[in-house]
C-alpha positions as CSV (number, residue, x, y, z in Angstrom):
1,M,64.4,-52.0,60.4
2,I,63.2,-50.8,63.8
3,N,59.8,-52.2,65.1
4,A,58.0,-49.9,67.4
5,K,54.7,-49.6,69.4
6,F,53.2,-46.9,71.6
7,L,52.0,-48.5,74.9
8,G,50.2,-45.3,75.7
9,G,50.4,-41.6,75.1
10,A,50.3,-41.7,71.2
11,E,46.9,-40.1,70.8
12,E,46.5,-38.5,74.2
13,V,48.4,-36.5,76.8
14,G,49.3,-39.0,79.5
15,S,50.6,-42.6,80.1
16,L,53.4,-42.2,77.5
17,G,55.5,-45.2,76.6
18,L,57.3,-46.0,73.3
19,Y,58.6,-49.5,72.9
20,M,61.3,-50.1,70.2
21,Q,63.1,-53.2,69.1
22,I,66.4,-52.4,67.5
23,G,68.2,-55.7,66.5
24,E,68.5,-57.6,69.8
25,L,68.0,-54.5,71.9
26,R,64.5,-54.0,73.5
27,L,64.2,-50.3,74.5
28,L,61.4,-48.4,76.2
29,F,61.2,-44.6,76.3
30,D,59.1,-43.3,79.2
31,Y,56.5,-45.3,81.0
32,G,53.9,-43.0,82.6
33,L,50.4,-43.0,84.0
34,T,47.6,-40.5,83.7
35,P,46.8,-39.0,87.2
36,S,43.1,-38.9,86.5
37,K,40.4,-40.2,88.8
38,P,40.8,-43.2,88.7
39,P,44.3,-43.2,87.2
40,A,44.8,-44.5,83.6
41,Y,47.7,-46.8,82.9
42,P,49.6,-47.7,79.7
43,M,49.5,-51.2,78.2
44,H,51.6,-53.9,79.7
45,A,55.1,-53.7,78.3
46,P,56.8,-56.6,76.6
47,P,60.3,-57.6,77.9
48,V,62.6,-54.6,78.2
49,D,66.4,-54.4,78.5
50,S,66.7,-50.6,78.9
51,L,64.3,-47.8,79.9
52,F,65.0,-44.1,79.3
53,I,63.0,-41.6,81.3
54,T,62.8,-38.1,79.7
55,H,61.6,-36.4,82.9
56,V,60.0,-36.9,86.2
57,H,56.4,-35.8,85.5
58,L,54.1,-38.7,86.2
59,D,52.7,-39.0,82.7
60,H,56.2,-40.0,81.7
61,S,57.6,-41.8,84.8
62,G,54.7,-42.9,86.9
63,M,54.8,-46.7,86.0
64,V,58.6,-47.1,86.0
65,P,58.6,-49.5,89.0
66,R,56.6,-52.0,87.0
67,I,59.5,-52.3,84.5
68,A,62.1,-52.4,87.2
69,M,60.3,-55.2,89.1
70,E,59.2,-57.3,86.1
71,Y,62.3,-57.2,83.9
72,E,65.2,-55.8,86.0
73,A,65.9,-53.4,83.1
74,N,68.6,-50.8,83.2
75,I,66.8,-47.4,83.9
76,Y,68.5,-44.2,82.7
77,A,67.7,-40.6,83.5
78,T,69.4,-37.4,84.5
79,P,70.3,-36.7,88.1
80,P,67.5,-34.2,88.7
81,T,65.0,-36.7,87.4
82,N,66.5,-39.6,89.5
83,S,66.5,-37.4,92.7
84,V,62.9,-36.3,92.4
85,L,61.4,-39.6,91.2
86,P,61.0,-41.3,94.6
87,L,59.0,-38.3,95.8
88,M,56.6,-38.5,92.9
89,L,56.2,-42.3,93.0
90,N,55.6,-42.4,96.8
91,D,53.1,-39.5,96.4
92,T,51.3,-41.7,93.8
93,I,50.9,-44.4,96.4
94,K,49.7,-41.9,99.0
95,V,47.1,-40.5,96.6
96,A,45.9,-44.0,95.7
97,N,45.5,-44.8,99.4
98,I,43.5,-41.6,100.1
99,E,41.3,-42.0,97.1
100,G,40.8,-45.8,97.4
101,F,42.3,-46.6,94.0
102,P,44.3,-49.8,93.4
103,I,48.0,-49.2,94.4
104,P,50.2,-49.7,91.3
105,Y,53.3,-50.6,93.3
106,T,54.6,-50.7,96.9
107,K,57.0,-48.5,98.7
108,E,59.5,-51.4,98.7
109,E,59.2,-51.6,94.9
110,V,59.8,-47.8,94.7
111,E,62.9,-48.2,96.9
112,N,64.3,-51.0,94.8
113,T,63.6,-49.1,91.6
114,V,65.4,-46.0,92.9
115,D,68.4,-48.0,94.0
116,G,69.0,-49.2,90.4
117,L,68.7,-45.8,88.6
118,I,71.6,-44.9,86.3
119,D,72.6,-41.2,85.9
120,V,73.1,-39.8,82.4
121,D,74.2,-36.3,81.5
122,Y,73.4,-34.0,78.5
123,G,75.9,-34.6,75.7
124,K,77.4,-37.8,77.2
125,T,77.0,-40.9,75.0
126,I,75.5,-44.1,76.4
127,E,76.8,-47.1,74.4
128,L,74.3,-50.0,74.0
129,G,75.5,-52.6,71.5
130,S,75.7,-50.9,68.1
131,L,73.7,-47.9,69.4
132,D,74.9,-44.6,70.7
133,I,72.3,-42.8,72.8
134,I,72.8,-39.1,73.6
135,P,70.7,-37.1,76.0
136,H,70.0,-33.4,75.2
137,S,68.2,-30.7,77.2
138,A,64.5,-30.6,76.4
139,G,63.9,-27.2,78.0
140,H,60.8,-28.4,79.8
141,I,61.9,-28.7,83.4
142,P,65.3,-29.2,85.1
143,G,66.8,-32.5,84.0
144,S,64.2,-33.0,81.2
145,A,65.9,-34.9,78.3
146,M,65.4,-35.6,74.6
147,Y,67.2,-38.8,73.5
148,E,69.2,-39.0,70.2
149,I,69.5,-42.6,69.1
150,K,72.3,-43.2,66.6
151,D,72.9,-46.3,64.5
152,D,72.9,-46.3,60.7
153,R,70.2,-43.7,61.1
154,T,69.5,-41.1,63.7
155,I,66.2,-40.9,65.7
156,L,65.3,-38.1,68.1
157,F,62.7,-38.8,70.8
158,T,61.7,-35.5,72.3
159,G,59.6,-36.2,75.4
160,D,58.1,-32.9,76.4
161,I,59.9,-29.8,75.0
162,Q,59.9,-26.1,75.5
163,T,61.8,-23.9,73.0
164,V,61.4,-20.6,74.8
165,N,63.8,-19.7,77.7
166,T,62.1,-19.6,81.1
167,H,63.5,-18.2,84.3
168,L,64.1,-21.8,85.4
169,V,65.7,-23.4,82.4
170,W,67.0,-22.6,78.9
171,G,64.8,-23.5,76.0
172,T,65.8,-26.6,74.0
173,K,67.8,-26.5,70.7
174,P,67.0,-28.5,67.6
175,V,69.1,-31.7,66.8
176,K,69.6,-32.8,63.2
177,T,67.9,-36.2,62.8
178,D,66.5,-38.6,60.2
179,V,63.4,-39.5,62.2
180,L,61.8,-37.0,64.7
181,I,59.4,-38.5,67.3
182,M,57.9,-35.3,68.7
183,E,55.3,-34.4,71.3
184,S,52.2,-32.5,70.2
185,T,50.6,-31.4,73.4
186,Y,49.8,-27.9,72.1
187,A,49.1,-28.8,68.5
188,G,46.6,-26.2,67.2
189,R,47.2,-23.8,70.1
190,E,49.6,-21.0,70.6
191,H,50.9,-19.4,73.8
192,P,50.8,-15.7,74.5
193,P,54.2,-13.9,74.8
194,R,55.8,-14.9,78.0
195,D,56.7,-11.4,79.2
196,K,53.1,-10.3,78.7
197,V,51.8,-13.3,80.8
198,E,54.2,-12.4,83.5
199,K,53.3,-8.7,83.6
200,N,49.6,-9.5,83.7
201,F,50.2,-12.1,86.5
202,L,52.0,-9.6,88.7
203,A,49.4,-6.9,87.9
204,K,46.6,-9.2,89.1
205,I,48.4,-10.0,92.3
206,E,49.0,-6.3,93.0
207,E,45.3,-5.6,92.3
208,I,44.2,-8.4,94.8
209,V,46.7,-7.3,97.5
210,D,45.8,-3.6,97.1
211,N,42.1,-4.6,97.5
212,G,42.9,-6.3,100.8
213,G,42.8,-9.9,99.5
214,K,45.1,-12.9,99.3
215,A,46.4,-14.3,96.0
216,I,46.4,-18.1,96.0
217,V,48.7,-19.6,93.3
218,P,48.1,-23.3,92.7
219,A,51.3,-24.7,91.2
220,F,52.7,-28.1,90.1
221,A,55.4,-29.2,92.5
222,V,58.0,-29.9,89.8
223,G,58.9,-27.0,87.6
224,R,56.0,-24.6,88.0
225,T,56.5,-23.8,91.7
226,Q,60.1,-22.9,91.0
227,E,59.3,-20.8,88.0
228,I,56.7,-18.8,90.0
229,M,59.1,-18.4,92.9
230,L,61.7,-16.9,90.5
231,I,59.1,-14.4,89.1
232,L,57.8,-13.4,92.6
233,A,61.4,-13.0,93.9
234,K,61.6,-9.8,91.9
235,T,58.6,-8.3,93.9
236,D,58.1,-7.1,97.5
237,F,55.0,-9.2,98.2
238,E,55.0,-11.4,101.3
239,V,55.1,-14.8,99.7
240,W,54.5,-18.2,101.3
241,V,55.4,-21.5,99.7
242,D,53.6,-24.7,100.8
243,G,53.7,-28.4,99.7
244,M,55.9,-30.8,97.8
245,G,57.3,-28.0,95.7
246,R,59.6,-26.8,98.5
247,F,61.3,-30.3,98.6
248,V,61.7,-30.4,94.8
249,T,63.3,-26.9,94.9
250,N,66.0,-28.2,97.3
251,L,66.6,-31.3,95.1
252,F,67.0,-29.1,92.0
253,L,69.5,-26.9,93.8
254,Q,71.6,-30.0,94.4
255,N,72.0,-30.2,90.6
256,P,72.8,-26.6,89.7
257,Q,74.2,-27.3,86.2
258,Y,70.6,-28.2,85.1
259,L,69.2,-24.8,86.1
260,R,69.4,-21.5,84.2
261,S,70.6,-19.8,87.4
262,A,71.0,-21.8,90.6
263,K,72.0,-18.6,92.3
264,K,68.7,-16.9,91.5
265,L,66.7,-19.9,92.5
266,K,68.5,-20.1,95.8
267,K,68.0,-16.4,96.4
268,A,64.3,-16.8,95.5
269,R,63.9,-19.7,98.0
270,N,65.6,-17.7,100.7
271,K,63.3,-14.8,100.1
272,M,60.1,-16.8,100.4
273,H,58.4,-17.8,103.7
274,I,58.3,-21.6,103.8
275,V,55.4,-23.5,105.4
276,R,57.2,-26.2,107.5
277,R,54.5,-27.1,110.0
278,R,50.7,-26.8,110.4
279,S,51.0,-23.6,112.5
280,D,52.7,-21.9,109.6
281,R,49.5,-22.2,107.5
282,R,47.8,-19.7,109.8
283,K,50.7,-17.3,109.3
284,A,50.6,-17.9,105.5
285,L,46.9,-16.8,105.5
286,K,48.0,-13.5,107.0
287,G,50.5,-13.0,104.1
288,E,49.8,-11.7,100.6
289,V,50.6,-14.5,98.2
290,I,50.5,-18.3,98.8
291,V,52.1,-20.6,96.2
292,A,50.9,-24.1,97.0
293,T,51.1,-27.6,95.5
294,G,48.1,-28.9,93.7
295,G,48.4,-27.5,90.2
296,M,45.0,-28.9,89.0
297,L,43.4,-28.6,92.5
298,E,43.1,-32.4,92.8
299,G,44.7,-32.4,96.2
300,G,47.6,-30.9,98.1
301,P,47.7,-28.0,100.6
302,V,46.3,-25.5,98.1
303,L,42.8,-26.8,98.9
304,H,43.3,-25.8,102.6
305,Y,43.8,-22.2,101.7
306,I,41.0,-22.1,99.2
307,N,38.7,-23.6,101.8
308,H,39.5,-20.7,104.2
309,L,39.1,-18.0,101.6
310,K,36.2,-19.4,99.4
311,N,33.8,-16.7,100.5
312,D,36.2,-13.8,100.2
313,P,35.6,-12.0,96.9
314,K,38.6,-9.8,97.5
315,S,40.9,-12.8,97.3
316,G,41.8,-14.6,94.1
317,I,42.9,-18.0,92.6
318,L,45.6,-17.6,89.9
319,L,45.8,-20.8,88.0
320,T,49.2,-21.2,86.3
321,G,48.9,-24.5,84.4
322,Y,46.6,-26.2,81.9
323,Q,43.5,-27.7,83.6
324,V,42.8,-31.1,82.1
325,E,39.2,-32.1,81.4
326,G,37.6,-33.8,84.3
327,T,39.9,-32.3,87.0
328,N,38.9,-30.0,89.9
329,G,40.7,-27.2,88.3
330,R,38.7,-27.5,85.1
331,L,35.5,-27.5,87.1
332,L,36.6,-24.3,88.8
333,M,37.4,-22.6,85.4
334,D,34.2,-23.8,83.7
335,E,31.6,-23.5,86.5
336,G,33.2,-21.6,89.4
337,I,32.7,-24.7,91.5
338,L,35.3,-26.8,93.4
339,E,35.1,-30.1,95.2
340,L,36.5,-29.4,98.7
341,Y,36.9,-32.5,100.9
342,G,34.1,-34.4,99.1
343,V,31.6,-31.5,98.9
344,K,31.1,-29.4,95.7
345,E,31.1,-25.7,96.7
346,K,30.6,-22.4,94.9
347,I,33.9,-20.4,95.1
348,D,33.3,-16.7,95.6
349,M,36.8,-15.6,94.7
350,D,38.4,-13.9,91.7
351,I,39.5,-16.7,89.3
352,D,42.1,-16.1,86.6
353,F,44.3,-18.3,84.3
354,F,47.9,-17.4,83.3
355,D,49.6,-19.5,80.6
356,F,53.0,-20.4,82.1
357,S,53.1,-23.6,80.0
358,A,56.4,-25.5,79.9
359,H,55.5,-26.9,76.4
360,A,56.2,-25.5,73.0
361,G,53.2,-24.0,71.2
362,H,52.0,-25.0,67.7
363,S,54.2,-22.6,65.7
364,E,57.2,-23.3,68.0
365,L,56.8,-27.1,67.3
366,I,56.8,-26.4,63.6
367,E,59.9,-24.3,63.8
368,F,61.7,-26.9,65.9
369,A,60.8,-29.7,63.5
370,E,62.0,-27.7,60.5
371,K,65.4,-27.0,62.1
372,C,65.8,-30.8,63.0
373,S,65.4,-31.5,59.2
374,P,64.0,-35.0,59.5
375,E,63.0,-37.3,56.6
376,R,60.0,-38.4,58.7
377,I,58.1,-37.1,61.7
378,I,56.1,-39.3,64.2
379,L,53.7,-37.3,66.3
380,M,52.8,-38.4,69.8
381,H,51.5,-37.2,73.1
382,G,48.6,-35.0,71.9
383,D,44.9,-35.1,71.4
384,N,44.9,-32.9,68.3
385,R,47.8,-34.2,66.3
386,E,46.0,-33.7,63.0
387,A,46.3,-29.9,63.3
388,L,50.1,-30.1,63.6
389,A,50.4,-32.9,61.0
390,K,48.5,-30.8,58.4
391,D,50.9,-27.8,58.8
392,L,53.9,-30.1,58.7
393,R,52.8,-31.9,55.6
394,N,52.1,-28.6,53.9
395,R,55.8,-27.9,54.5
396,G,56.8,-31.1,52.7
397,F,57.3,-33.5,55.7
398,E,56.2,-37.1,55.8
399,V,54.2,-37.3,59.0
400,I,52.8,-40.5,60.7
401,M,50.5,-40.7,63.7
402,P,50.5,-44.2,65.1
403,K,47.7,-45.3,67.5
404,N,48.3,-46.9,70.9
405,G,49.0,-50.6,70.5
406,E,49.6,-50.4,66.8
407,D,52.9,-51.9,65.5
408,F,54.8,-49.6,63.1
409,V,58.2,-49.5,61.5
410,I,60.6,-46.6,62.0
């Protein structure tokens, strides 16, 4: 019997943490925060021996230093996750300082956490007592992992998954399991075909540039920036890249086996103009396309460019990621207003959204679950789990949806 509890992220997207006690072993899968204003945190974790991080996005990794400091747990993740993690954690401290939020940990604690990280690789078994734990590619971003836990039964913890191939990474493949613990971010929602999204995205940029405007592409530093770079590398636009995304790109290139094509990403990076100093931002504003960190427009250099172009109806903002309720990006989508440096302003630019999601859609999640052939499915990390549970139950699966803080048995 395995006792388990979600410390966060069961019934919402964010602050994911799943605690499991298997015999004497006390395991934690992910320990994230929700980068809202103010940030939301998971529940305090009971004593932990080993923590497995699925990937580096903050909603899965943002509170890892707390575990490292409090319990001196072994912390496992793939090399791309471990290399990017310090960037993300230190940025969390920086944002907390700027916004005046409580600082969840210190730079010294981040340093100590990073020093103790243990690398794992896809397909290579980690032996913990009677357990074998095997990481598999999750197809979400470079280094993202699902964890297969093998004892007398098999459990698969997915983290975030994408089943469709992107330019950056290959889509995930199903793993046969007895119990499937699966994300449900896009429960009840489908994605349009990827090639169509890409075609429309490039057509919109061409329209803006032909009209004499600039195309601003806000992008998450980890995963989305690199995907957009790979798409734009096939064009002749003058593209500038600004923000943390450029550092992440270099770290990903140090782990080429986790990329669909390191050669293409390197070529894309070399083709782009990189903003390395403040004076480069003036040059970027004379270019055609600017890909800048700040995927939900909550901060980052993207706001600098929008501030300069906010009254130019020829220019456009091309959103490439889901805009969470309560974020600056959602405010822009819903009302055409953006908070720029503390002041809410009307943005007189062309505003468009393109669904470059790195998550599987509703029907892709169902297909993935069917191919894993589980006896039981536990849904997590979604605010509309019922929609997915209904369709899975109609296909004969037993589905449970634990709440945060609720003890349940796997």
